[in-house]
PyMOL commands that place a pseudoatom at each C-alpha (Angstrom):
pseudoatom trace, name=CA, resn=MET, resi=1, chain=A, elem=C, hetatm=0, pos=[-15.455, -4.301, 16.277]
pseudoatom trace, name=CA, resn=ASN, resi=2, chain=A, elem=C, hetatm=0, pos=[-17.228, -3.503, 13.013]
pseudoatom trace, name=CA, resn=PHE, resi=3, chain=A, elem=C, hetatm=0, pos=[-17.971, -6.063, 10.347]
pseudoatom trace, name=CA, resn=THR, resi=4, chain=A, elem=C, hetatm=0, pos=[-19.256, -6.165, 6.791]
pseudoatom trace, name=CA, resn=GLN, resi=5, chain=A, elem=C, hetatm=0, pos=[-21.067, -8.975, 5.018]
pseudoatom trace, name=CA, resn=LEU, resi=6, chain=A, elem=C, hetatm=0, pos=[-20.672, -9.356, 1.284]
pseudoatom trace, name=CA, resn=GLN, resi=7, chain=A, elem=C, hetatm=0, pos=[-22.318, -11.604, -1.282]
pseudoatom trace, name=CA, resn=VAL, resi=8, chain=A, elem=C, hetatm=0, pos=[-19.564, -12.905, -3.556]
pseudoatom trace, name=CA, resn=GLN, resi=9, chain=A, elem=C, hetatm=0, pos=[-20.132, -14.558, -6.930]
pseudoatom trace, name=CA, resn=GLY, resi=10, chain=A, elem=C, hetatm=0, pos=[-18.030, -17.245, -8.541]
pseudoatom trace, name=CA, resn=MET, resi=11, chain=A, elem=C, hetatm=0, pos=[-16.702, -19.132, -5.511]
pseudoatom trace, name=CA, resn=THR, resi=12, chain=A, elem=C, hetatm=0, pos=[-16.930, -22.875, -6.153]
pseudoatom trace, name=CA, resn=CYS, resi=13, chain=A, elem=C, hetatm=0, pos=[-14.065, -24.515, -4.277]
pseudoatom trace, name=CA, resn=GLY, resi=14, chain=A, elem=C, hetatm=0, pos=[-11.472, -24.206, -1.542]
pseudoatom trace, name=CA, resn=ALA, resi=15, chain=A, elem=C, hetatm=0, pos=[-9.014, -22.488, -3.882]
pseudoatom trace, name=CA, resn=CYS, resi=16, chain=A, elem=C, hetatm=0, pos=[-11.632, -19.805, -4.559]
pseudoatom trace, name=CA, resn=VAL, resi=17, chain=A, elem=C, hetatm=0, pos=[-12.041, -19.326, -0.807]
pseudoatom trace, name=CA, resn=ARG, resi=18, chain=A, elem=C, hetatm=0, pos=[-8.258, -18.887, -0.464]
pseudoatom trace, name=CA, resn=HIS, resi=19, chain=A, elem=C, hetatm=0, pos=[-8.143, -16.342, -3.289]
pseudoatom trace, name=CA, resn=VAL, resi=20, chain=A, elem=C, hetatm=0, pos=[-11.052, -14.348, -1.853]
pseudoatom trace, name=CA, resn=THR, resi=21, chain=A, elem=C, hetatm=0, pos=[-9.494, -14.414, 1.611]
pseudoatom trace, name=CA, resn=GLN, resi=22, chain=A, elem=C, hetatm=0, pos=[-6.107, -13.319, 0.271]
pseudoatom trace, name=CA, resn=ALA, resi=23, chain=A, elem=C, hetatm=0, pos=[-7.648, -10.503, -1.777]
pseudoatom trace, name=CA, resn=LEU, resi=24, chain=A, elem=C, hetatm=0, pos=[-9.583, -9.155, 1.212]
pseudoatom trace, name=CA, resn=ASN, resi=25, chain=A, elem=C, hetatm=0, pos=[-6.602, -9.404, 3.562]
pseudoatom trace, name=CA, resn=THR, resi=26, chain=A, elem=C, hetatm=0, pos=[-4.736, -6.904, 1.352]
pseudoatom trace, name=CA, resn=VAL, resi=27, chain=A, elem=C, hetatm=0, pos=[-7.287, -4.188, 2.159]
pseudoatom trace, name=CA, resn=SER, resi=28, chain=A, elem=C, hetatm=0, pos=[-6.370, -1.764, 4.917]
pseudoatom trace, name=CA, resn=GLY, resi=29, chain=A, elem=C, hetatm=0, pos=[-8.515, -2.189, 8.023]
pseudoatom trace, name=CA, resn=VAL, resi=30, chain=A, elem=C, hetatm=0, pos=[-9.297, -5.887, 7.574]
pseudoatom trace, name=CA, resn=ASN, resi=31, chain=A, elem=C, hetatm=0, pos=[-8.773, -7.851, 10.796]
pseudoatom trace, name=CA, resn=ALA, resi=32, chain=A, elem=C, hetatm=0, pos=[-10.362, -11.187, 9.860]
pseudoatom trace, name=CA, resn=VAL, resi=33, chain=A, elem=C, hetatm=0, pos=[-12.162, -12.826, 6.939]
pseudoatom trace, name=CA, resn=GLU, resi=34, chain=A, elem=C, hetatm=0, pos=[-14.693, -15.649, 7.232]
pseudoatom trace, name=CA, resn=VAL, resi=35, chain=A, elem=C, hetatm=0, pos=[-15.985, -17.252, 4.014]
pseudoatom trace, name=CA, resn=ASP, resi=36, chain=A, elem=C, hetatm=0, pos=[-19.112, -19.405, 3.719]
pseudoatom trace, name=CA, resn=LEU, resi=37, chain=A, elem=C, hetatm=0, pos=[-18.631, -21.144, 0.380]
pseudoatom trace, name=CA, resn=GLN, resi=38, chain=A, elem=C, hetatm=0, pos=[-22.108, -22.679, 0.300]
pseudoatom trace, name=CA, resn=SER, resi=39, chain=A, elem=C, hetatm=0, pos=[-23.985, -19.379, 0.693]
pseudoatom trace, name=CA, resn=GLY, resi=40, chain=A, elem=C, hetatm=0, pos=[-21.414, -17.247, -1.119]
pseudoatom trace, name=CA, resn=ARG, resi=41, chain=A, elem=C, hetatm=0, pos=[-21.267, -14.898, 1.842]
pseudoatom trace, name=CA, resn=VAL, resi=42, chain=A, elem=C, hetatm=0, pos=[-18.163, -13.384, 3.321]
pseudoatom trace, name=CA, resn=ARG, resi=43, chain=A, elem=C, hetatm=0, pos=[-17.867, -11.676, 6.694]
pseudoatom trace, name=CA, resn=VAL, resi=44, chain=A, elem=C, hetatm=0, pos=[-15.065, -9.156, 7.028]
pseudoatom trace, name=CA, resn=ASP, resi=45, chain=A, elem=C, hetatm=0, pos=[-14.197, -7.973, 10.545]
pseudoatom trace, name=CA, resn=GLY, resi=46, chain=A, elem=C, hetatm=0, pos=[-12.514, -4.615, 10.934]
pseudoatom trace, name=CA, resn=ASN, resi=47, chain=A, elem=C, hetatm=0, pos=[-12.885, -1.055, 9.719]
pseudoatom trace, name=CA, resn=ALA, resi=48, chain=A, elem=C, hetatm=0, pos=[-12.210, -1.516, 6.004]
pseudoatom trace, name=CA, resn=ASP, resi=49, chain=A, elem=C, hetatm=0, pos=[-14.039, 0.603, 3.444]
pseudoatom trace, name=CA, resn=ASN, resi=50, chain=A, elem=C, hetatm=0, pos=[-16.800, -1.354, 1.639]
pseudoatom trace, name=CA, resn=ALA, resi=51, chain=A, elem=C, hetatm=0, pos=[-15.820, 0.072, -1.737]
pseudoatom trace, name=CA, resn=ALA, resi=52, chain=A, elem=C, hetatm=0, pos=[-12.213, -1.045, -1.203]
pseudoatom trace, name=CA, resn=LEU, resi=53, chain=A, elem=C, hetatm=0, pos=[-13.353, -4.564, -0.258]
pseudoatom trace, name=CA, resn=ILE, resi=54, chain=A, elem=C, hetatm=0, pos=[-15.557, -4.847, -3.333]
pseudoatom trace, name=CA, resn=ALA, resi=55, chain=A, elem=C, hetatm=0, pos=[-12.798, -3.443, -5.575]
pseudoatom trace, name=CA, resn=ALA, resi=56, chain=A, elem=C, hetatm=0, pos=[-10.273, -5.968, -4.218]
pseudoatom trace, name=CA, resn=LEU, resi=57, chain=A, elem=C, hetatm=0, pos=[-12.666, -8.831, -4.926]
pseudoatom trace, name=CA, resn=ASP, resi=58, chain=A, elem=C, hetatm=0, pos=[-13.483, -7.469, -8.378]
pseudoatom trace, name=CA, resn=ASP, resi=59, chain=A, elem=C, hetatm=0, pos=[-9.750, -7.273, -9.161]
pseudoatom trace, name=CA, resn=ALA, resi=60, chain=A, elem=C, hetatm=0, pos=[-9.434, -10.921, -8.078]
pseudoatom trace, name=CA, resn=GLY, resi=61, chain=A, elem=C, hetatm=0, pos=[-12.273, -11.923, -10.418]
pseudoatom trace, name=CA, resn=TYR, resi=62, chain=A, elem=C, hetatm=0, pos=[-15.033, -12.331, -7.851]
pseudoatom trace, name=CA, resn=PRO, resi=63, chain=A, elem=C, hetatm=0, pos=[-17.852, -9.788, -8.276]
pseudoatom trace, name=CA, resn=ALA, resi=64, chain=A, elem=C, hetatm=0, pos=[-19.314, -8.796, -4.911]
pseudoatom trace, name=CA, resn=GLN, resi=65, chain=A, elem=C, hetatm=0, pos=[-21.831, -6.502, -3.304]
pseudoatom trace, name=CA, resn=PRO, resi=66, chain=A, elem=C, hetatm=0, pos=[-23.149, -5.867, 0.193]
pseudoatom trace, name=CA, resn=ALA, resi=67, chain=A, elem=C, hetatm=0, pos=[-25.078, -8.961, 1.326]
pseudoatom trace, name=CA, resn=THR, resi=68, chain=A, elem=C, hetatm=0, pos=[-28.239, -6.989, 2.021]
pseudoatom trace, name=CA, resn=GLN, resi=69, chain=A, elem=C, hetatm=0, pos=[-28.822, -6.402, -1.692]
pseudoatom trace, name=CA, resn=THR, resi=70, chain=A, elem=C, hetatm=0, pos=[-30.244, -8.878, -4.192]
pseudoatom trace, name=CA, resn=THR, resi=71, chain=A, elem=C, hetatm=0, pos=[-27.494, -10.674, -6.066]
pseudoatom trace, name=CA, resn=PRO, resi=72, chain=A, elem=C, hetatm=0, pos=[-27.848, -10.377, -9.866]
pseudoatom trace, name=CA, resn=ASP, resi=73, chain=A, elem=C, hetatm=0, pos=[-27.203, -13.368, -12.120]
pseudoatom trace, name=CA, resn=ALA, resi=74, chain=A, elem=C, hetatm=0, pos=[-23.810, -12.698, -13.637]
pseudoatom trace, name=CA, resn=ALA, resi=75, chain=A, elem=C, hetatm=0, pos=[-20.917, -14.914, -14.575]
pseudoatom trace, name=CA, resn=PRO, resi=76, chain=A, elem=C, hetatm=0, pos=[-17.672, -14.317, -12.727]
pseudoatom trace, name=CA, resn=LYS, resi=77, chain=A, elem=C, hetatm=0, pos=[-14.919, -12.701, -14.759]
pseudoatom trace, name=CA, resn=LYS, resi=78, chain=A, elem=C, hetatm=0, pos=[-12.283, -15.363, -14.145]
pseudoatom trace, name=CA, resn=GLY, resi=79, chain=A, elem=C, hetatm=0, pos=[-11.856, -18.537, -12.163]
pseudoatom trace, name=CA, resn=CYS, resi=80, chain=A, elem=C, hetatm=0, pos=[-9.616, -19.464, -9.313]
pseudoatom trace, name=CA, resn=GLY, resi=81, chain=A, elem=C, hetatm=0, pos=[-6.972, -21.079, -11.509]
pseudoatom trace, name=CA, resn=SER, resi=82, chain=A, elem=C, hetatm=0, pos=[-6.885, -24.346, -9.564]
pseudoatom trace, name=CA, resn=GLY, resi=83, chain=A, elem=C, hetatm=0, pos=[-8.379, -26.394, -12.394]
pseudoatom trace, name=CA, resn=CYS, resi=84, chain=A, elem=C, hetatm=0, pos=[-11.641, -27.021, -10.552]
pseudoatom trace, name=CA, resn=GLY, resi=85, chain=A, elem=C, hetatm=0, pos=[-13.745, -25.894, -13.508]
pseudoatom trace, name=CA, resn=CYS, resi=86, chain=A, elem=C, hetatm=0, pos=[-15.047, -22.637, -12.088]
pseudoatom trace, name=CA, resn=ARG, resi=87, chain=A, elem=C, hetatm=0, pos=[-15.064, -19.663, -14.442]
for i in range(1, 87): cmd.bond("trace and resi %d" % i, "trace and resi %d" % (i + 1))
show_as sticks, trace
zoom trace
């Protein structure tokens, strides 16, 4: 099975993890999603297109890029909506 690792910005709580997981599970080819909140990394198992994964996260308000690249300092577009204080 193939997998992709992404670096995701703006995740600060369990609600963020749920939103990221839900957003990625809507992408065709995703079999499983594993989120590491502390590192901001997400592993996606399956044959999903990287651009589609990143677009789904962007639409959910969580900027992402392949984990092998350096992550720029940028504020997330919107928070998780759970009232945790994330943006």
